[in-house]
PAZAPA-4460 file (N, C-alpha, C; in steps of 0.05 Angstrom, whole numbers, plus 32768, in hexadecimal, padded with zeros to 4 digits):
% residues 136
    n_x    n_y    n_z   ca_x   ca_y   ca_z    c_x    c_y    c_z   seq   type   mol
   803A   82CA   7E48   801F   82CA   7E53   8022   82CB   7E72     1      M     A
   8014   82DD   7E7E   8014   82E0   7E9B   7FFF   82CD   7EA7     2      D     A
   8009   82B9   7EB6   7FF7   82A5   7EC2   7FF5   82A9   7EE0     3      T     A
   7FFF   82BF   7EEB   8000   82C3   7F08   7FE4   82C5   7F15     4      S     A
   7FD0   82CD   7F06   7FB5   82CF   7F11   7FA3   82B8   7F0B     5      S     A
   7FAE   82A3   7EFE   7F9E   828C   7EF7   7FA2   8276   7F0C     6      I     A
   7F8C   826D   7F18   7F8D   8257   7F2B   7F81   823E   7F1E     7      D     A
   7F92   822F   7F10   7F88   8219   7F00   7F79   8204   7F11     8      Y     A
   7F85   81FC   7F27   7F78   81E6   7F36   7F70   81EF   7F52     9      A     A
   7F74   8208   7F58   7F6E   8212   7F73   7F51   820D   7F7A    10      E     A
   7F4D   8202   7F92   7F32   81FD   7F9C   7F24   81E5   7F90    11      G     A
   7F31   81D7   7F7F   7F25   81BE   7F73   7F28   81A8   7F87    12      R     A
   7F13   8198   7F8A   7F14   8181   7F9B   7F0C   8168   7F8B    13      V     A
   7F1C   8153   7F8E   7F17   813A   7F80   7F0B   8127   7F94    14      F     A
   7EF6   8119   7F8C   7EE9   8105   7F9D   7EFB   80ED   7F9F    15      D     A
   7EF9   80E0   7FB7   7F07   80C6   7FBB   7EF7   80B6   7FCE    16      F     A
   7EFE   809C   7FD0   7EEF   8089   7FE1   7EFD   8087   7FFC    17      E     A
   7EED   807C   800F   7EF9   8078   802A   7F05   805C   802B    18      D     A
   7F12   8056   8042   7F20   803D   8046   7F0F   8024   8044    19      E     A
   7EF5   8027   8046   7EE3   8010   8043   7EE4   8004   8027    20      S     A
   7EEF   8012   8014   7EF2   8008   7FF9   7F0A   7FF5   7FF5    21      S     A
   7F1C   7FF5   8009   7F33   7FE2   8008   7F28   7FC6   800D    22      I     A
   7F30   7FB3   7FFC   7F24   7F99   7FFD   7F38   7F83   8005    23      Q     A
   7F3E   7F7F   801F   7F4F   7F69   8027   7F43   7F4E   8020    24      P     A
   7F29   7F4D   801B   7F1C   7F34   8013   7F26   7F2B   7FF7    25      S     A
   7F32   7F3D   7FE8   7F3E   7F35   7FCE   7F56   7F23   7FD1    26      F     A
   7F64   7F25   7FE8   7F7C   7F16   7FED   7F77   7EF8   7FEE    27      L     A
   7F88   7EE9   7FE2   7F86   7ECC   7FE3   7FA1   7EC0   7FEA    28      E     A
   7FA1   7EA9   7FF7   7FBA   7E9B   7FFD   7FB9   7E7F   7FF4    29      T     A
   7FD0   7E72   7FF3   7FD1   7E55   7FEF   7FE5   7E4A   8002    30      F     A
   7FE3   7E30   8007   7FF3   7E22   801B   8011   7E22   8013    31      E     A
   8022   7E26   8027   803F   7E24   8023   804A   7E10   8037    32      Y     A
   8058   7DFC   802D   8064   7DE8   803F   8082   7DE5   8039    33      A     A
   808E   7DF7   802C   80AA   7DF5   8024   80BD   7DFE   803A    34      G     A
   80D7   7E00   8034   80EB   7E08   8047   80E8   7E26   804E    35      P     A
   80F4   7E2E   8064   80F3   7E4A   806C   8100   7E5B   8057    36      R     A
   80F2   7E70   804E   80FD   7E82   803A   80F0   7E9D   803C    37      Q     A
   80FE   7EB1   8032   80F3   7ECC   8030   80E6   7ED0   8015    38      R     A
   80CE   7EDB   8015   80BF   7EE0   7FFC   80BB   7EFF   7FFA    39      V     A
   80C1   7F0A   7FE2   80BF   7F27   7FDE   80AF   7F2D   7FC5    40      S     A
   809E   7F41   7FC7   808F   7F4B   7FB0   8092   7F69   7FAE    41      Y     A
   8091   7F73   7F96   8093   7F90   7F92   807D   7F99   7F7F    42      Q     A
   806D   7FAC   7F87   8058   7FB8   7F76   8061   7FD4   7F6E    43      M     A
   8067   7FD8   7F55   8072   7FF2   7F4C   805C   8005   7F44    44      N     A
   8043   7FFD   7F43   802E   800E   7F39   8019   8014   7F4E    45      E     A
   8021   8017   7F67   800E   801B   7F7D   8003   8038   7F7C    46      F     A
   7FE9   803B   7F82   7FDD   8056   7F83   7FC7   8056   7F98    47      A     A
   7FC6   806C   7FA6   7FB1   8073   7FB8   7FAB   8091   7FB3    48      A     A
   7F9B   809D   7FC5   7F94   80B9   7FC1   7F9C   80C9   7FDA    49      V     A
   7FA9   80E0   7FD6   7FAF   80F2   7FED   7F95   80FD   7FF7    50      C     A
   7F8E   80F9   8011   7F75   8103   801B   7F74   8121   801E    51      P     A
   7F8B   812F   801D   7F8B   814C   801E   7F84   8158   8003    52      F     A
   7F91   814E   7FEE   7F8E   815A   7FD3   7F7B   814B   7FC1    53      S     A
   7F77   8132   7FC6   7F68   8121   7FB4   7F78   8118   7F9C    54      G     A
   7F92   811F   7F9C   7FA3   8117   7F85   7FAF   80FC   7F8B    55      L     A
   7FB8   80EE   7F76   7FC3   80D3   7F7A   7FDE   80D4   7F88    56      P     A
   7FE2   80C0   7F9A   7FFC   80BA   7FA6   8005   80A0   7F99    57      D     A
   801A   80A1   7F8A   8024   8089   7F7D   803E   8081   7F88    58      T     A
   8044   8067   7F86   805D   805E   7F90   8061   8040   7F8D    59      G     A
   8073   8035   7F9D   807A   8019   7F9D   8074   800D   7FB8    60      I     A
   806A   7FF4   7FB8   8065   7FE5   7FD1   8076   7FCC   7FD0    61      V     A
   8085   7FC7   7FE5   8094   7FAE   7FE8   8087   7F9E   7FFE    62      W     A
   8083   7F84   7FF9   807A   7F71   800D   8090   7F5C   800F    63      V     A
   809A   7F58   8028   80B0   7F46   802D   80A8   7F35   8045    64      D     A
   80A7   7F1B   8042   809F   7F0B   8059   80AB   7EEF   8059    65      Y     A
   80AB   7EE3   8070   80B3   7EC7   8073   8099   7EB8   807B    66      I     A
   808F   7EA7   8069   8075   7E9A   806D   8078   7E84   8082    67      P     A
   8062   7E7F   808F   805F   7E67   80A0   8052   7E51   808F    68      R     A
   8038   7E56   8089   8029   7E41   807A   801A   7E4D   8062    69      Q     A
   801B   7E67   805E   800C   7E73   8048   801D   7E85   8037    70      K     A
   8017   7E85   801D   8023   7E97   8009   800D   7EA8   7FFD    71      L     A
   8013   7EC0   7FF5   8000   7ED1   7FE7   7FFD   7EC9   7FCA    72      L     A
   7FE5   7ECA   7FC0   7FE0   7EC6   7FA3   7FE3   7EE2   7F97    73      E     A
   7FF4   7EE4   7F82   7FFD   7EFE   7F78   7FE7   7F0E   7F6A    74      L     A
   7FD7   7F01   7F5A   7FC1   7F10   7F4C   7FAE   7F1C   7F61    75      K     A
   7FA8   7F0D   7F76   7F97   7F17   7F8B   7FA4   7F2F   7F9A    76      A     A
   7FBF   7F2D   7F9E   7FCD   7F43   7FAB   7FCC   7F5C   7F99    77      L     A
   7FCF   7F59   7F7F   7FCD   7F70   7F6D   7FB1   7F7D   7F6F    78      K     A
   7F9C   7F6C   7F6E   7F81   7F77   7F6F   7F7C   7F85   7F8A    79      Y     A
   7F87   7F7A   7FA0   7F85   7F87   7FBA   7F92   7FA2   7FB9    80      Y     A
   7FAA   7FA4   7FAE   7FB8   7FBE   7FAB   7FA7   7FD1   7F9B    81      F     A
   7F9A   7FC8   7F86   7F8A   7FD9   7F74   7F73   7FE5   7F83    82      L     A
   7F69   7FD9   7F99   7F52   7FE4   7FA7   7F5A   7FFD   7FB6    83      T     A
   7F73   8003   7FB9   7F7C   801C   7FC6   7F7B   8034   7FB2    84      F     A
   7F79   802F   7F98   7F7D   8043   7F83   7F6B   805C   7F87    85      R     A
   7F53   8059   7F90   7F41   8070   7F93   7F3B   8077   7FB0    86      N     A
   7F4C   806D   7FC2   7F47   8071   7FDF   7F58   8087   7FEA    87      V     A
   7F4C   8099   7FF9   7F5A   80AF   8006   7F66   80A4   8020    88      G     A
   7F81   80A1   8021   7F8E   8096   8038   7FAB   80A1   8039    89      I     A
   7FB4   80A8   8051   7FCF   80B2   8054   7FE3   809D   804E    90      F     A
   7FFB   80A5   8045   8010   8093   803D   8017   807F   8054    91      Q     A
   8019   808A   806C   8020   8079   8083   8009   8065   8089    92      E     A
   7FF1   806E   8084   7FD9   805D   8088   7FD8   8046   8074    93      G     A
   7FE1   804B   805B   7FE3   8036   8047   7FF5   801F   8051    94      V     A
   800D   8027   805A   8020   8014   8064   8015   8003   807B    95      T     A
   8009   8011   808E   7FFD   8003   80A5   7FE6   7FF0   809D    96      A     A
   7FD6   7FFA   808A   7FBF   7FE9   8082   7FC8   7FD0   8074    97      R     A
   7FDB   7FD3   8061   7FE5   7FBB   8053   7FF3   7FA8   8067    98      I     A
   8003   7FB3   8079   8010   7FA2   808D   7FFB   7F92   809E    99      F     A
   7FE7   7FA0   80A8   7FD3   7F93   80B9   7FC3   7F7E   80A9   100      N     A
   7FBB   7F85   8091   7FAB   7F72   8081   7FBB   7F59   807B   101      D     A
   7FD4   7F5C   8072   7FE4   7F45   806B   7FED   7F35   8083   102      L     A
   7FF4   7F43   8099   7FFC   7F34   80B1   7FE6   7F22   80BC   103      Y     A
   7FCE   7F2D   80BD   7FB8   7F1D   80C7   7FB1   7F06   80B4   104      S     A
   7FB4   7F0A   809B   7FAE   7EF5   8087   7FC3   7EDF   8087   105      L     A
   7FDC   7EE7   8085   7FF2   7ED4   8081   7FFD   7EC7   809B   106      L     A
   7FFB   7ED6   80B1   8007   7ECD   80CA   8024   7EC4   80C6   107      E     A
   8034   7ED6   80B9   8050   7ECE   80B2   8063   7ECE   80C9   108      P     A
   8079   7EC1   80C5   808F   7EC3   80D9   8099   7EE0   80DA   109      E     A
   809D   7EEC   80C4   80A5   7F08   80C2   8096   7F16   80AB   110      E     A
   8091   7F30   80AE   8085   7F3F   8098   8090   7F5C   8099   111      L     A
   8098   7F65   8082   80A1   7F81   807E   8091   7F8D   8067   112      L     A
   8085   7FA4   806C   8077   7FB3   8057   8086   7FCE   8055   113      I     A
   808D   7FD5   803C   809A   7FEE   8037   808C   7FFC   8020   114      K     A
   8087   8016   8023   807B   8026   800D   808E   803D   8007   115      T     A
   8092   8043   7FEE   80A1   805A   7FE6   8091   8069   7FD1   116      R     A
   808B   8082   7FD7   8079   8092   7FC7   8089   80A5   7FB4   117      Y     A
   807D   80AB   7F9E   8089   80BE   7F8B   808B   80D9   7F99   118      S     A
   809F   80E8   7F91   80A5   8102   7F9D   808C   8114   7F9C   119      T     A
   8086   8120   7FB2   806F   8132   7FB4   8079   814C   7FC2   120      R     A
   8077   8162   7FB5   8080   817B   7FC1   809E   817B   7FC8   121      G     A
   80AE   816C   7FB9   80CA   816A   7FBE   80D2   8158   7FD4   122      G     A
   80BE   8149   7FDF   80C4   8137   7FF6   80BE   811A   7FED   123      I     A
   80D2   8109   7FF3   80CE   80EC   7FEE   80C6   80DF   8009   124      D     A
   80B2   80CD   8007   80A8   80C0   801F   80AC   80A2   801C   125      T     A
   80B8   8096   8031   80BA   8079   8033   80B0   8071   804E   126      T     A
   809E   805D   804F   8092   8053   8068   8098   8035   806A   127      C     A
   80A0   802C   8081   80A7   8010   8085   809C   8006   80A0   128      T     A
   808F   7FEE   809F   8087   7FE0   80B7   8092   7FC4   80B6   129      I     A
   80A1   7FBD   80CA   80AF   7FA3   80CC   80A4   7F95   80E5   130      D     A
   809A   7F7D   80E2   808F   7F6E   80F8   80A4   7F69   810E   131      S     A
   80BE   7F68   8106   80D3   7F65   811A   80D7   7F7D   812C   132      N     A
   80CC   7F93   8124   80CF   7FAC   8134   80B6   7FB3   8143   133      E     A
   80A1   7FA2   8142   8088   7FA7   8150   808A   7F9C   816C   134      Q     A
   807D   7FAA   817F   807D   7FA0   819A   8061   7F97   81A1   135      T     A
   805F   7F84   81B3   8044   7F7A   81BB   8037   7F8C   81CF   136      S     A
***
């Protein structure tokens, strides 16, 4: 069967939401008074939407931090991540948004956010923001 003249998805546009749909208000914390330690979380089912194509961008998010006085509540963190699911946002913007939201909420000693996206067009994308590498 000759499919050279068939444009299955050409010109199709999928609707998506803007960044106002991201809900940092879903995030919750609880008090931490223990010894200094590094806390790491990994979300393997992260999804947002490519603002160019409207197609899903899926990947993994790592949150790594040294708390001062607050820890993240995990169910709330998952719900926060789910608010990205229908949002059109660039991959680098996702990383920056998560970093900024968590840094302002937790006020940690250190925070590292890393995102790694599923291969798209033969290209793998990894984005990292480390509070130790930020300048004032």
